[in-house]
N, CA, C and O of each residue as an XYZ file, in Angstrom:
532
protein
N       0.858     -1.174      0.007
C      -0.003      0.003     -0.002
C       0.917      1.247     -0.006
O       1.870      1.330      0.769
N       0.619      2.171     -0.864
C       1.461      3.360     -1.005
C       1.138      4.399      0.101
O       0.080      4.360      0.729
N       2.075      5.304      0.304
C       1.887      6.383      1.279
C       0.606      7.166      0.927
O      -0.188      7.473      1.816
N       0.404      7.484     -0.343
C      -0.785      8.230     -0.760
C      -2.055      7.482     -0.381
O      -3.020      8.099      0.068
N      -2.072      6.176     -0.551
C      -3.247      5.354     -0.228
C      -3.441      5.317      1.293
O      -4.572      5.396      1.771
N      -2.340      5.196      2.059
C      -2.459      5.176      3.526
C      -3.038      6.476      4.045
O      -3.902      6.464      4.922
N      -2.574      7.598      3.514
C      -3.064      8.913      3.956
C      -4.514      9.089      3.570
O      -5.309      9.604      4.356
N      -4.866      8.668      2.369
C      -6.265      8.751      1.914
C      -7.181      7.892      2.775
O      -8.280      8.311      3.138
N      -6.718      6.686      3.099
C      -7.504      5.773      3.956
C      -7.723      6.392      5.348
O      -8.822      6.339      5.900
N      -6.646      6.980      5.900
C      -6.777      7.624      7.216
C      -7.799      8.751      7.140
O      -8.657      8.859      8.016
N      -7.725      9.597      6.102
C      -8.644     10.715      5.962
C     -10.101     10.237      5.870
O     -10.998     10.869      6.426
N     -10.332      9.120      5.166
C     -11.694      8.585      5.061
C     -12.189      8.087      6.431
O     -13.340      8.317      6.800
N     -11.307      7.403      7.178
C     -11.701      6.929      8.512
C     -11.996      8.102      9.444
O     -12.966      8.077     10.202
N     -11.143      9.134      9.376
C     -11.334     10.318     10.206
C     -12.635     11.042      9.859
O     -13.319     11.557     10.743
N     -12.968     11.078      8.582
C     -14.231     11.729      8.165
C     -15.426     10.940      8.657
O     -16.426     11.527      9.070
N     -15.339      9.608      8.620
C     -16.445      8.762      9.045
C     -16.687      8.856     10.568
O     -17.823      8.704     11.019
N     -15.651      9.099     11.341
C     -15.789      9.149     12.791
C     -14.884     10.266     13.367
O     -13.882      9.976     14.021
N     -15.241     11.523     13.123
C     -14.389     12.633     13.525
C     -14.160     12.725     15.032
O     -13.137     13.251     15.472
N     -15.092     12.224     15.814
C     -14.926     12.261     17.278
C     -13.824     11.355     17.781
O     -13.362     11.508     18.912
N     -13.395     10.410     16.957
C     -12.345      9.475     17.403
C     -10.943      9.981     17.043
O      -9.954      9.337     17.394
N     -10.844     11.090     16.369
C      -9.544     11.635     15.958
C      -8.967     12.480     17.084
O      -9.646     13.363     17.608
N      -7.740     12.222     17.454
C      -7.023     12.994     18.481
C      -5.941     13.780     17.776
O      -5.173     13.216     16.996
N      -5.866     15.072     18.039
C      -4.832     15.904     17.426
C      -3.710     16.170     18.417
O      -3.954     16.435     19.594
N      -2.474     16.095     17.924
C      -1.307     16.286     18.765
C      -0.450     17.434     18.281
O       0.774     17.382     18.408
N      -1.058     18.465     17.733
C      -0.291     19.627     17.252
C       0.652     19.218     16.130
O       0.247     18.591     15.152
N       1.936     19.592     16.295
C       2.945     19.301     15.271
C       3.187     17.818     15.093
O       3.763     17.408     14.085
N       2.761     16.999     16.048
C       2.946     15.545     15.939
C       1.895     14.874     15.083
O       1.949     13.659     14.894
N       0.940     15.622     14.560
C      -0.080     15.033     13.713
C      -1.349     14.666     14.483
O      -1.755     15.367     15.409
N      -1.948     13.582     14.090
C      -3.179     13.121     14.732
C      -3.237     11.609     14.658
O      -2.519     10.976     13.885
N      -4.123     11.039     15.491
C      -4.231      9.584     15.509
C      -5.664      9.137     15.735
O      -6.497      9.871     16.268
N      -5.920      7.919     15.315
C      -7.185      7.211     15.557
C      -6.872      5.984     16.392
O      -6.167      5.084     15.936
N      -7.384      5.941     17.596
C      -7.135      4.785     18.457
C      -8.110      3.654     18.103
O      -9.294      3.892     17.863
N      -7.599      2.447     18.076
C      -8.422      1.265     17.815
C      -9.009      0.744     19.128
O     -10.127      0.229     19.155
N      -8.243      0.881     20.222
C      -8.678      0.393     21.526
C      -8.843      1.584     22.467
O      -8.148      2.587     22.300
N      -9.746      1.504     23.457
C      -9.882      2.609     24.402
C      -8.689      2.688     25.347
O      -7.985      1.707     25.583
N      -8.489      3.885     25.875
C      -7.425      4.139     26.838
C      -8.013      4.161     28.246
O      -9.213      4.372     28.417
N      -7.191      3.950     29.226
C      -7.662      3.769     30.606
C      -8.370      5.003     31.185
O      -9.137      4.878     32.140
N      -8.124      6.179     30.623
C      -8.756      7.399     31.151
C      -9.975      7.840     30.339
O     -10.501      8.930     30.565
N     -10.421      7.024     29.417
C     -11.616      7.342     28.641
C     -12.844      6.745     29.340
O     -13.448      5.780     28.871
N     -13.177      7.340     30.449
C     -14.166      6.796     31.371
C     -15.537      6.563     30.700
O     -16.119      5.488     30.838
N     -16.038      7.558     29.988
C     -17.369      7.420     29.375
C     -17.387      6.305     28.312
O     -18.327      5.513     28.236
N     -16.338      6.268     27.508
C     -16.249      5.213     26.482
C     -16.154      3.824     27.106
O     -16.834      2.893     26.675
N     -15.310      3.697     28.116
C     -15.169      2.407     28.825
C     -16.495      1.972     29.404
O     -16.876      0.808     29.280
N     -17.212      2.901     30.042
C     -18.534      2.569     30.606
C     -19.496      2.078     29.518
O     -20.181      1.068     29.675
N     -19.522      2.834     28.402
C     -20.420      2.489     27.314
C     -20.119      1.092     26.739
O     -21.024      0.361     26.339
N     -18.829      0.746     26.712
C     -18.409     -0.546     26.160
C     -18.412     -1.678     27.197
O     -18.242     -2.849     26.858
N     -18.610     -1.302     28.468
C     -18.575     -2.312     29.525
C     -17.193     -2.849     29.798
O     -17.033     -4.018     30.151
N     -16.207     -2.016     29.640
C     -14.793     -2.413     29.828
C     -14.235     -1.720     31.040
O     -14.502     -0.538     31.258
N     -13.463     -2.435     31.834
C     -12.837     -1.827     33.008
C     -11.500     -1.199     32.619
O     -10.770     -1.747     31.793
N     -11.182     -0.054     33.214
C      -9.931      0.627     32.934
C      -8.726     -0.274     33.229
O      -7.682     -0.150     32.588
N      -8.874     -1.158     34.178
C      -7.763     -2.025     34.573
C      -7.347     -3.007     33.489
O      -6.313     -3.664     33.609
N      -8.160     -3.113     32.411
C      -7.814     -4.018     31.295
C      -7.105     -3.309     30.157
O      -6.750     -3.938     29.161
N      -6.895     -2.014     30.290
C      -6.292     -1.214     29.196
C      -4.780     -1.317     29.251
O      -4.093     -0.353     29.589
N      -4.274     -2.479     28.921
C      -2.817     -2.752     28.960
C      -2.164     -2.503     27.600
O      -0.941     -2.580     27.485
N      -2.967     -2.203     26.561
C      -2.470     -2.097     25.199
C      -3.395     -1.179     24.408
O      -4.616     -1.283     24.526
N      -2.837     -0.291     23.611
C      -3.610      0.541     22.723
C      -2.968      0.475     21.334
O      -1.768      0.705     21.184
N      -3.773      0.163     20.336
C      -3.347      0.187     18.939
C      -3.906      1.445     18.313
O      -5.022      1.852     18.636
N      -3.150      2.071     17.418
C      -3.642      3.276     16.773
C      -2.996      3.481     15.432
O      -1.917      2.957     15.155
N      -3.674      4.256     14.592
C      -3.134      4.710     13.339
C      -2.683      6.155     13.545
O      -3.478      6.999     13.957
N      -1.436      6.437     13.265
C      -0.845      7.753     13.518
C      -0.509      8.410     12.191
O       0.329      7.919     11.435
N      -1.176      9.530     11.918
C      -0.914     10.299     10.715
C       0.024     11.469     11.043
O      -0.288     12.309     11.888
N       1.146     11.509     10.380
C       2.129     12.575     10.606
C       2.946     12.769      9.350
O       4.177     12.766      9.386
N       2.250     12.938      8.236
C       2.907     12.985      6.923
C       2.707     11.669      6.209
O       2.345     11.657      5.033
N       2.932     10.570      6.883
C       2.618      9.206      6.437
C       1.668      8.672      7.522
O       1.337      9.395      8.461
N       1.244      7.448      7.399
C       0.413      6.818      8.413
C       1.123      5.564      8.876
O       1.460      4.697      8.071
N       1.350      5.469     10.181
C       1.993      4.304     10.777
C       1.008      3.610     11.701
O       0.128      4.246     12.281
N       1.164      2.309     11.830
C       0.394      1.554     12.811
C       1.272      1.456     14.060
O       2.388      0.938     14.019
N       0.740      1.966     15.163
C       1.512      2.021     16.423
C       0.794      1.221     17.494
O      -0.417      1.347     17.678
N       1.550      0.404     18.191
C       1.035     -0.380     19.300
C       1.773      0.081     20.555
O       3.000      0.018     20.621
N       1.018      0.544     21.547
C       1.614      0.967     22.806
C       1.166     -0.040     23.853
O      -0.026     -0.212     24.108
N       2.154     -0.703     24.456
C       1.850     -1.824     25.342
C       2.519     -1.681     26.676
O       3.661     -1.231     26.763
N       1.811     -2.062     27.723
C       2.425     -2.147     29.043
C       3.423     -3.297     29.032
O       3.214     -4.304     28.354
N       4.504     -3.144     29.782
C       5.464     -4.259     29.849
C       4.822     -5.494     30.442
O       5.321     -6.600     30.234
N       3.721     -5.341     31.181
C       2.996     -6.471     31.768
C       2.268     -7.252     30.680
O       2.004     -8.444     30.834
N       1.946     -6.576     29.580
C       1.279     -7.206     28.452
C       2.337     -7.762     27.462
O       2.180     -8.853     26.913
N       3.392     -6.993     27.261
C       4.372     -7.267     26.223
C       5.435     -8.296     26.565
O       6.270     -8.612     25.718
N       5.431     -8.819     27.763
C       6.471     -9.744     28.185
C       6.688    -10.812     27.133
O       5.701    -11.368     26.651
N       7.872    -11.128     26.755
C       9.151    -10.812     27.390
C       9.834     -9.538     26.853
O      10.971     -9.257     27.231
N       9.168     -8.768     25.987
C       9.789     -7.540     25.477
C      10.004     -6.542     26.602
O       9.126     -6.363     27.447
N      11.145     -5.898     26.623
C      11.490     -4.903     27.631
C      10.999     -3.523     27.175
O      10.792     -3.316     25.979
N      10.807     -2.575     28.107
C      10.411     -1.226     27.709
C      11.388     -0.672     26.672
O      12.605     -0.823     26.785
N      10.821     -0.036     25.674
C      11.593      0.541     24.592
C      10.733      0.714     23.359
O       9.521      0.502     23.398
N      11.372      1.103     22.257
C      10.679      1.330     21.007
C      11.229      0.342     19.970
O      12.441      0.206     19.804
N      10.320     -0.335     19.285
C      10.645     -1.332     18.271
C       9.929     -0.968     16.977
O       8.886     -0.315     17.006
N      10.478     -1.382     15.855
C       9.823     -1.055     14.580
C      10.094     -2.134     13.545
O      11.078     -2.871     13.620
N       9.191     -2.200     12.581
C       9.339     -3.082     11.453
C       8.570     -2.508     10.267
O       7.709     -1.646     10.443
N       8.872     -2.969      9.095
C       8.121     -2.609      7.898
C       7.282     -3.830      7.527
O       7.822     -4.859      7.121
N       5.980     -3.715      7.666
C       5.071     -4.812      7.359
C       4.998     -5.039      5.865
O       5.195     -4.098      5.097
N       4.715     -6.275      5.422
C       4.600     -6.562      3.980
C       3.576     -5.667      3.293
O       3.690     -5.416      2.094
N       2.583     -5.183      4.025
C       1.555     -4.317      3.426
C       2.080     -2.922      3.125
O       1.410     -2.143      2.447
N       3.290     -2.592      3.628
C       3.856     -1.276      3.387
C       3.740     -0.357      4.576
O       4.357      0.708      4.594
N       2.957     -0.746      5.576
C       2.835      0.062      6.798
C       4.091     -0.064      7.634
O       4.681     -1.139      7.739
N       4.494      1.055      8.231
C       5.488      0.995      9.276
C       4.735      0.606     10.535
O       3.702      1.195     10.854
N       5.239     -0.367     11.235
C       4.623     -0.845     12.482
C       5.599     -0.535     13.599
O       6.721     -1.041     13.615
N       5.157      0.313     14.550
C       5.973      0.700     15.693
C       5.325      0.127     16.940
O       4.114      0.246     17.130
N       6.136     -0.496     17.792
C       5.657     -1.013     19.079
C       6.437     -0.286     20.172
O       7.668     -0.315     20.199
N       5.705      0.362     21.065
C       6.333      1.054     22.189
C       5.914      0.298     23.445
O       4.725      0.185     23.743
N       6.890     -0.215     24.173
C       6.617     -0.912     25.422
C       6.962      0.056     26.561
O       8.073      0.580     26.636
N       5.992      0.276     27.433
C       6.159      1.251     28.525
C       6.114      0.534     29.869
O       5.617     -0.587     29.980
N       6.639      1.201     30.877
C       6.665      0.597     32.217
C       5.344      0.766     32.955
O       5.085      0.053     33.924
N       4.504      1.699     32.512
C       3.206      1.883     33.173
C       2.340      0.647     32.978
O       2.400     -0.013     31.941
N       1.543      0.346     33.983
C       0.664     -0.803     33.885
C      -0.508     -0.548     32.938
O      -0.891     -1.431     32.171
N      -1.085      0.672     32.992
C      -2.244      1.013     32.171
C      -1.870      2.057     31.123
O      -1.020      2.918     31.353
N      -2.522      1.960     29.970
C      -2.244      2.887     28.877
C      -3.305      3.968     28.852
O      -4.457      3.715     28.499
N      -2.915      5.160     29.223
C      -3.797      6.347     29.245
C      -3.491      7.242     28.061
O      -2.524      6.999     27.339
N      -4.294      8.268     27.849
C      -4.008      9.212     26.769
C      -2.684      9.926     27.008
O      -1.997     10.262     26.044
N      -2.307     10.168     28.248
C      -1.037     10.787     28.567
C       0.134      9.898     28.118
O       1.122     10.381     27.564
N      -0.004      8.592     28.371
C       1.043      7.645     27.980
C       1.139      7.597     26.453
O       2.240      7.545     25.904
N       0.002      7.616     25.771
C       0.006      7.598     24.300
C       0.722      8.830     23.751
O       1.587      8.709     22.884
N       0.367     10.017     24.254
C       0.995     11.250     23.779
C       2.492     11.236     24.010
O       3.263     11.580     23.114
N       2.914     10.839     25.211
C       4.332     10.775     25.527
C       5.068      9.778     24.615
O       6.175     10.049     24.149
N       4.444      8.645     24.376
C       5.052      7.601     23.543
C       5.240      8.097     22.100
O       6.287      7.861     21.497
N       4.238      8.778     21.552
C       4.340      9.283     20.189
C       5.409     10.382     20.106
O       6.114     10.476     19.101
N       5.537     11.209     21.143
C       6.609     12.212     21.173
C       7.966     11.538     21.132
O       8.867     11.983     20.421
N       8.115     10.447     21.905
C       9.374      9.716     21.926
C       9.703      9.097     20.567
O      10.852      9.127     20.125
N       8.699      8.543     19.919
C       8.920      7.940     18.586
C       9.327      9.047     17.610
O      10.227      8.852     16.793
N       8.670     10.205     17.690
C       8.968     11.305     16.768
C      10.422     11.798     16.923
O      11.009     12.301     15.965
N      10.986     11.655     18.099
C      12.372     12.091     18.342
C      13.390     11.152     17.687
O      14.527     11.549     17.436
N      12.992      9.932     17.416
C      13.927      8.936     16.856
C      14.146      9.190     15.371
O      13.265      9.681     14.664
N      15.325      8.848     14.928
C      15.655      8.937     13.512
C      15.348      7.569     12.895
O      16.225      6.718     12.747
N      14.084      7.393     12.546
C      13.637      6.109     12.002
C      13.990      6.037     10.511
O      13.397      6.748      9.699
N      14.912      5.218     10.165
C      15.347      5.066      8.779
C      14.566      3.939      8.122
O      14.898      2.764      8.277
N      13.532      4.308      7.391
C      12.609      3.341      6.805
C      13.311      2.369      5.881
O      12.915      1.205      5.812
N      14.332      2.798      5.175
C      15.005      1.921      4.230
C      15.776      0.789      4.932
O      16.199     -0.167      4.281
N      15.955      0.895      6.231
C      16.655     -0.158      6.969
C      15.704     -1.135      7.687
O      16.149     -2.134      8.252
N      14.426     -0.845      7.662
C      13.467     -1.721      8.354
C      13.208     -2.980      7.548
O      13.180     -2.967      6.317
N      13.019     -4.078      8.289
C      12.637     -5.345      7.683
C      11.331     -5.789      8.339
O      10.796     -5.090      9.199
N      10.826     -6.935      7.938
C       9.581     -7.456      8.497
C       9.856     -8.229      9.781
O       9.346     -9.332      9.974
N      10.666     -7.639     10.656
C      10.987     -8.211     11.956
C      11.078     -7.054     12.928
O      11.776     -6.076     12.658
N      10.385     -7.145     14.061
C      10.454     -6.063     15.046
C      11.867     -5.967     15.586
O      12.410     -6.953     16.084
N      12.462     -4.800     15.495
C      13.800     -4.570     16.000
C      13.814     -3.363     16.907
O      13.074     -2.413     16.653
N      14.613     -3.352     17.945
C      14.685     -2.183     18.833
C      15.308     -0.990     18.081
O      16.194     -1.155     17.242
N      14.826      0.182     18.404
C      15.391      1.410     17.802
C      16.377      2.016     18.758
O      16.971      3.052     18.459
């Protein structure tokens, strides 16, 4: 899937459900696939307890669109806290951020995306294997 197609797909998803889009200023915007531990009303509506929010998957638009997984180290075991990346066969960059927090809140998501943005991710060096950055 090309960058143009990924961006177009993200725009269509954002248009279909504008309330699910989170803006991060210069860091772009994202659509979360899973609820975060501090989304009380959403968790209540879905019948989910905040204590189960150990992982959040999201699509992050910041010029391109990447699939990002933010996971508690309690979920990601045996992976240690850190940032990992791979290039999926579909063309998506897949980033996995393992954090020491037990629950994934919107604050943890924002901080994790800021940390990823600071890295010099060289896409031409990524393979279809998660590797630490």
